[in-house]
C-alpha positions as CSV (number, residue, x, y, z in Angstrom):
1,M,-24.5,1.0,-108.4
2,K,-28.0,1.5,-106.3
3,Q,-26.2,1.7,-103.2
4,A,-23.5,3.6,-104.2
5,G,-26.7,6.6,-105.6
6,V,-27.6,5.9,-102.1
7,V,-24.9,7.0,-100.3
8,I,-24.0,9.6,-102.4
9,L,-27.0,11.5,-102.6
10,I,-27.2,10.8,-98.3
11,L,-24.4,13.4,-99.1
12,L,-25.3,15.3,-101.0
13,S,-28.7,16.2,-98.2
14,I,-25.9,16.2,-95.1
15,H,-23.5,18.6,-97.6
16,F,-20.6,15.9,-96.5
17,W,-21.5,16.5,-92.9
18,G,-20.8,20.5,-93.6
19,Y,-17.1,19.8,-94.1
20,V,-15.4,23.3,-94.5
21,G,-13.5,22.4,-97.7
22,I,-16.4,22.7,-99.0
23,N,-17.6,26.7,-99.9
24,P,-21.5,26.7,-98.8
25,S,-22.1,28.3,-101.5
26,L,-21.8,25.1,-103.8
27,Y,-24.8,23.6,-102.1
28,S,-27.9,25.2,-103.7
29,L,-26.4,23.6,-107.1
30,T,-25.6,20.4,-104.6
31,N,-29.3,20.5,-103.2
32,L,-30.8,21.5,-107.1
33,L,-28.8,18.3,-108.6
34,A,-30.0,15.6,-105.5
35,L,-33.1,17.3,-105.6
36,G,-34.1,17.0,-109.6
37,I,-32.9,13.5,-109.0
38,M,-34.9,12.5,-106.9
39,G,-38.1,14.7,-108.2
40,I,-37.7,12.5,-110.9
41,S,-38.2,8.7,-109.0
42,M,-41.5,11.2,-107.4
43,V,-43.1,11.3,-110.7
44,R,-41.7,7.9,-111.7
45,T,-43.5,6.4,-108.2
46,L,-46.6,8.1,-108.8
47,G,-49.5,5.1,-108.1
48,T,-46.9,2.7,-107.2
49,P,-48.7,0.7,-103.9
50,N,-47.1,0.6,-100.3
51,L,-46.4,4.2,-100.4
52,R,-48.2,4.3,-97.1
53,F,-46.8,8.0,-95.9
54,S,-47.1,9.1,-99.5
55,S,-50.6,11.1,-98.5
56,F,-48.4,12.8,-95.4
57,I,-45.3,13.8,-97.1
58,F,-47.4,15.8,-100.2
59,L,-50.1,17.0,-97.2
60,Y,-45.9,18.2,-95.9
61,L,-45.3,19.5,-98.9
62,F,-48.2,21.1,-100.3
63,G,-47.9,23.5,-96.3
64,I,-44.7,24.2,-97.6
65,I,-45.9,25.7,-100.3
66,L,-48.1,27.9,-98.6
67,N,-45.8,29.2,-96.2
68,I,-43.5,30.1,-99.1
69,L,-46.5,31.7,-100.5
70,S,-47.4,33.6,-97.0
71,A,-43.8,34.7,-96.0
72,K,-44.2,37.0,-100.0
73,I,-47.7,38.0,-99.1
74,N,-47.0,38.3,-94.9
75,N,-43.4,39.6,-94.8
76,G,-43.0,41.1,-98.4
77,Q,-40.0,38.2,-98.9
78,S,-39.3,37.0,-102.4
79,L,-40.1,33.1,-103.7
80,R,-36.8,32.4,-104.0
81,D,-35.3,32.8,-100.9
82,T,-38.5,30.9,-99.2
83,T,-38.1,28.2,-102.1
84,F,-34.1,27.8,-101.6
85,S,-33.9,28.8,-97.0
86,F,-36.1,25.0,-97.0
87,F,-33.7,23.0,-99.3
88,N,-33.1,20.9,-96.1
89,Y,-37.1,20.3,-95.7
90,Y,-37.3,18.5,-99.7
91,F,-34.2,15.8,-98.3
92,I,-37.5,14.3,-97.5
93,I,-38.7,12.9,-101.3
94,F,-35.4,10.5,-100.3
95,Y,-38.1,8.4,-99.5
96,F,-39.9,7.8,-103.3
97,Y,-35.7,8.3,-104.5
98,L,-35.5,5.0,-102.6
99,H,-38.7,3.0,-103.7
100,D,-38.1,4.3,-106.9
101,K,-35.0,2.1,-106.9
102,K,-36.1,-1.1,-104.3
103,I,-32.7,-0.5,-102.3
104,S,-32.6,-3.9,-100.2
105,R,-33.6,-3.6,-95.8
106,K,-30.1,-5.0,-95.3
107,D,-27.9,-2.6,-97.6
108,L,-30.1,0.1,-95.7
109,E,-29.3,-0.5,-92.2
110,V,-25.4,-1.6,-92.9
111,I,-25.8,2.1,-94.6
112,I,-26.8,3.5,-91.4
113,L,-24.3,1.4,-89.5
114,V,-21.6,3.5,-91.5
115,F,-22.8,6.6,-91.4
116,A,-23.6,6.5,-87.5
117,V,-20.0,5.4,-87.2
118,L,-18.3,8.4,-89.6
119,Y,-20.9,10.3,-87.6
120,S,-18.9,9.5,-84.5
121,I,-15.6,9.6,-85.7
122,F,-16.4,13.4,-86.8
123,Y,-17.3,14.2,-83.5
124,L,-14.4,13.1,-81.3
125,W,-12.1,14.3,-83.9
126,Q,-13.7,17.7,-83.8
127,E,-13.8,17.8,-80.3
128,E,-10.4,17.0,-79.7
129,V,-8.5,19.6,-82.4
130,F,-10.7,22.2,-81.5
131,P,-11.2,25.6,-81.8
132,R,-9.9,24.9,-85.4
133,R,-13.3,24.6,-86.9
134,L,-13.7,20.8,-89.0
135,F,-17.5,21.0,-90.0
136,H,-19.9,23.4,-90.5
137,G,-22.0,24.4,-87.2
138,S,-22.4,25.4,-83.9
139,I,-19.8,25.0,-81.3
140,Y,-21.4,25.7,-77.7
141,S,-18.9,25.5,-74.8
142,N,-20.8,24.4,-71.4
143,R,-22.8,22.1,-69.5
144,G,-20.1,21.0,-68.2
145,T,-19.3,19.5,-72.1
146,L,-18.2,20.2,-76.1
147,R,-21.6,21.4,-77.6
148,I,-20.6,20.3,-81.3
149,R,-23.2,20.4,-83.9
150,I,-22.8,18.9,-86.8
151,E,-25.0,17.8,-89.4
152,G,-25.9,13.8,-90.2
153,N,-26.3,13.2,-86.4
154,G,-30.2,11.1,-86.9
155,F,-27.9,8.1,-87.8
156,L,-26.3,8.5,-84.8
157,M,-30.3,7.6,-83.3
158,L,-31.2,5.6,-85.6
159,A,-27.9,3.4,-85.6
160,Y,-28.6,3.4,-81.6
161,F,-31.9,1.9,-81.3
162,M,-31.3,0.0,-84.7
163,L,-28.2,-1.8,-82.7
164,L,-29.8,-1.7,-79.3
165,T,-33.3,-3.5,-80.8
166,K,-30.9,-6.0,-82.6
167,F,-28.9,-6.7,-79.5
168,L,-32.3,-8.0,-77.7
169,L,-33.0,-10.3,-80.2
170,Q,-29.5,-11.6,-81.7
171,R,-26.5,-11.0,-78.4
172,K,-24.1,-10.2,-80.1
173,I,-22.3,-8.2,-77.7
174,W,-20.6,-5.6,-79.9
175,Q,-23.8,-4.9,-80.8
176,I,-24.9,-3.6,-77.3
177,V,-20.4,-2.1,-76.8
178,L,-21.1,0.2,-80.4
179,A,-24.6,0.9,-78.7
180,V,-23.3,2.3,-76.4
181,I,-20.6,3.6,-77.4
182,F,-23.4,5.5,-79.5
183,F,-25.6,6.8,-77.0
184,V,-21.8,8.1,-75.3
185,I,-21.7,10.1,-78.2
186,L,-25.0,12.2,-77.7
187,L,-24.3,12.0,-73.5
188,K,-21.5,14.6,-74.5
189,G,-23.3,16.4,-76.5
190,G,-25.1,17.8,-73.4
191,F,-28.6,17.9,-74.9
192,R,-30.8,16.9,-71.6
193,T,-34.0,16.1,-74.0
194,L,-32.0,14.4,-76.0
195,T,-30.5,12.2,-73.9
196,A,-33.7,12.0,-71.3
197,G,-36.0,10.6,-74.7
198,A,-33.1,7.9,-75.8
199,I,-33.4,6.7,-71.9
200,L,-36.8,6.2,-71.7
201,L,-37.5,5.3,-74.8
202,S,-34.5,2.8,-74.5
203,G,-36.2,1.8,-71.3
204,L,-39.6,1.1,-73.6
205,T,-38.4,-1.0,-75.8
206,L,-37.0,-3.2,-73.5
207,L,-39.9,-3.6,-71.1
208,I,-41.6,-4.4,-75.2
209,M,-38.8,-6.9,-75.8
210,V,-37.8,-8.4,-73.1
211,K,-39.8,-12.5,-72.8
212,Y,-39.6,-13.6,-69.0
213,S,-36.2,-15.9,-68.5
214,P,-33.9,-15.8,-65.9
215,V,-31.7,-15.4,-68.7
216,N,-33.1,-12.4,-70.0
217,Y,-33.5,-11.1,-66.4
218,L,-29.7,-11.0,-66.1
219,M,-29.3,-9.1,-69.4
220,I,-31.6,-6.6,-68.5
221,V,-28.7,-6.5,-65.0
222,I,-25.9,-6.4,-67.6
223,V,-26.8,-3.7,-70.2
224,T,-28.0,-1.5,-68.1
225,V,-24.8,-1.4,-64.9
226,L,-23.1,-0.8,-68.7
227,F,-25.0,2.0,-68.9
228,I,-24.4,3.4,-65.1
229,G,-20.4,2.7,-65.5
230,V,-20.9,4.2,-68.6
231,L,-22.7,7.2,-67.1
232,Q,-20.6,7.1,-63.4
233,L,-17.8,7.3,-65.5
234,P,-15.6,11.5,-64.6
235,G,-15.7,13.3,-67.7
236,Y,-19.3,12.0,-68.1
237,S,-20.9,12.7,-64.5
238,Y,-20.1,15.3,-64.8
239,I,-21.8,16.7,-67.9
240,I,-25.4,14.9,-66.4
241,N,-24.6,16.6,-63.3
242,S,-24.3,20.1,-65.4
243,M,-27.8,19.7,-67.5
244,I,-28.8,18.3,-64.4
245,N,-28.4,22.0,-62.6
246,T,-28.9,24.0,-65.6
247,T,-32.7,22.5,-65.6
248,E,-32.4,23.7,-62.4
249,E,-31.4,27.3,-62.4
250,Q,-33.6,27.5,-65.6
251,Q,-37.1,27.1,-63.1
252,E,-35.6,29.3,-61.0
253,Q,-35.3,31.8,-63.7
254,G,-39.8,31.5,-64.0
255,D,-40.7,34.2,-66.2
256,E,-37.6,36.2,-66.9
257,Y,-36.3,32.4,-68.8
258,I,-36.1,33.4,-72.1
259,R,-37.6,30.0,-73.8
260,H,-40.8,31.7,-72.0
261,Q,-40.8,34.7,-73.7
262,Q,-40.0,33.5,-76.7
263,Y,-42.7,31.1,-75.8
264,E,-44.9,34.5,-75.2
265,Y,-43.5,36.6,-78.5
266,F,-43.7,34.2,-81.3
267,T,-47.6,32.6,-80.0
268,E,-49.3,36.9,-79.0
269,A,-46.6,39.1,-80.6
270,Y,-45.5,37.5,-83.9
271,P,-48.9,36.1,-85.4
272,K,-50.3,39.7,-87.7
273,N,-52.9,37.5,-89.2
274,S,-55.5,35.4,-88.4
275,S,-53.0,32.9,-91.8
276,Y,-50.5,32.5,-89.6
277,Y,-52.1,30.2,-87.5
278,I,-52.8,27.9,-91.2
279,V,-49.9,28.7,-93.2
280,G,-47.5,30.3,-90.5
281,G,-45.0,33.2,-91.3
282,G,-42.6,32.7,-93.4
283,L,-38.9,30.2,-93.2
284,P,-37.2,33.2,-93.0
285,G,-34.4,33.3,-95.4
286,G,-32.4,35.1,-97.9
287,Y,-31.8,39.3,-96.4
288,G,-34.1,40.7,-96.9
289,P,-35.7,43.1,-94.3
290,Y,-38.1,39.6,-92.7
291,A,-35.0,37.6,-93.2
292,D,-33.2,40.4,-90.8
293,Y,-36.1,41.0,-88.1
294,M,-35.5,37.4,-87.9
295,G,-31.4,37.6,-87.1
296,L,-32.6,40.8,-85.6
297,L,-34.5,38.8,-83.1
298,V,-32.0,36.3,-82.3
299,E,-28.7,39.5,-81.6
300,Q,-30.9,41.3,-79.1
301,Y,-33.6,39.2,-77.9
302,G,-32.2,36.1,-78.3
303,F,-35.6,34.5,-79.5
304,Y,-34.7,31.7,-81.9
305,W,-38.3,30.0,-83.4
306,V,-36.6,26.1,-83.9
307,D,-35.7,26.6,-80.2
308,L,-39.8,26.8,-79.7
309,G,-40.0,22.8,-81.3
310,L,-43.2,21.4,-82.7
311,I,-44.6,25.2,-81.5
312,G,-42.3,27.4,-83.5
313,F,-42.7,25.4,-86.5
314,Y,-46.5,26.0,-86.2
315,F,-46.1,30.1,-85.8
316,V,-43.7,30.0,-88.6
317,I,-44.6,27.1,-91.3
318,G,-47.4,26.7,-90.7
319,L,-50.2,24.6,-89.2
320,I,-50.4,22.0,-92.7
321,A,-47.1,21.9,-92.9
322,L,-46.9,20.4,-89.3
323,L,-49.8,17.8,-89.8
324,G,-48.1,16.1,-92.5
325,L,-44.5,16.7,-91.3
326,L,-46.3,14.9,-87.0
327,G,-49.0,12.6,-89.7
328,Y,-45.8,11.2,-91.7
329,S,-44.4,10.3,-87.7
330,L,-46.7,9.2,-86.1
331,K,-47.9,6.8,-88.6
332,G,-44.1,5.3,-88.4
333,V,-45.0,5.1,-84.1
334,F,-47.9,3.9,-84.9
335,L,-47.9,0.4,-87.6
336,K,-47.0,-2.7,-86.2
337,L,-44.2,-4.2,-87.0
338,P,-41.9,-7.3,-86.4
339,P,-39.4,-7.7,-83.9
340,D,-36.8,-6.9,-85.5
341,G,-38.5,-3.2,-87.2
342,L,-39.3,-2.3,-83.5
343,Y,-35.7,0.5,-83.3
344,L,-38.2,1.8,-86.6
345,N,-41.2,2.5,-84.0
346,M,-39.1,3.7,-81.5
347,Y,-37.0,6.8,-84.6
348,F,-40.5,8.6,-84.3
349,A,-41.3,8.2,-81.3
350,Y,-37.8,9.6,-80.4
351,L,-37.9,12.1,-82.8
352,I,-41.8,13.3,-81.4
353,I,-40.8,12.9,-77.6
354,V,-37.6,16.1,-77.9
355,S,-39.0,17.4,-80.7
356,V,-41.8,19.4,-78.3
357,T,-38.7,21.9,-77.0
358,T,-36.5,21.1,-79.5
359,M,-36.0,22.2,-83.4
360,E,-35.0,17.5,-83.7
361,I,-37.4,16.4,-85.8
362,Y,-36.0,19.4,-88.2
363,R,-33.5,20.6,-88.0
364,P,-30.6,20.0,-91.3
365,G,-29.8,17.2,-92.0
366,I,-32.7,15.2,-90.5
367,F,-35.3,14.7,-93.1
368,V,-32.9,11.8,-95.4
369,V,-32.8,9.8,-92.3
370,Q,-35.8,10.6,-91.9
371,A,-37.1,9.2,-95.8
372,I,-34.8,6.4,-95.0
373,G,-37.0,5.5,-92.1
374,L,-40.0,5.3,-94.0
375,Y,-39.1,3.6,-96.1
376,L,-37.8,1.1,-93.8
377,I,-40.9,0.7,-92.0
378,D,-42.7,0.1,-95.8
379,I,-40.1,-3.0,-95.7
380,A,-40.3,-4.4,-92.8
381,R,-44.2,-4.6,-92.5
382,D,-44.6,-6.3,-95.9
383,E,-42.6,-8.3,-94.1
384,Y,-45.3,-8.4,-91.1
385,K,-48.0,-8.8,-93.5
386,E,-45.9,-11.8,-95.8
387,L,-45.6,-14.1,-92.3
388,N,-48.8,-13.4,-90.4
389,Y,-50.5,-14.8,-93.8
390,Q,-48.2,-17.7,-94.5
391,S,-49.0,-18.1,-90.1
392,E,-52.4,-18.2,-91.4
């Protein structure tokens, strides 16, 4: 029953991957239901020891409350509209639900793997039947591929780092094969920053975990050849070349590059007063003038605040919420864990690195994945301390 409850709440948090057969007007109801259940767990776990991330999570939530007030005071957006616009952001409190129900690490890792596999299947299925839509969300045809955004993508890379770590410890071939498949799904999305971040942290994982021995060197060679071989396949090499060409073209644009113009607008013209630098201007939502204005910036100029990643988060949602978000994420990177928990450190490092220029760390559906990662870090940290105690 506990595992079933976890799965149901995850499905509600990612809105069943945004399946088109479900009317989006129902999301408010399902969000309230899920958050109500998790909110009860949050109250029940107050004061519980070893909730290492609770202080930063509460700081993050406090920042959101202040941002809701800022949207009302600075831009006249109703409290209800802003509160409802933040629904995706609240699912970090799934962390408290997991602690309340004391879900086992093994069960959660199976759930992560299953949701990553389902996401991959749905991604390939949507790609196959396009232009017919199976899921809500953006679909772009550029950079040599069909770039599909489906809620629940956070499970893909968490499972990838998990499998890579487990392979280096257990040497089961299915683990590295499935990890490569997950990486290919990421690559098919044509996301340059995400792909580069995954490659960088994969190399760091190898450096940390692989000990000096001929067998281990051979394993590194095999894994490297496997990755390079996949990247040399005609379809995927074309995607990589397209991403490189896009980067070169954008560099040649200089000050005319859209990201540069977005940066100038949101850092210089957007802030109306000094409060924007503390609590943000307010998350746009609903149908009021502020939401219309932010939508007009997109339609006329292509100015998406989320394209600025953490900088956009800072100016629109605020410094206090950002400190909470970065606080628990950085703590997730640097807490010492046993070797089989390294993938959790790498996942949060990945989220921070790629979110310098993307919204990956606050993308819809990502906070429930972050909550799972933080909870697993708590469990792994307890295991690490217990092992050290026994060895001493």
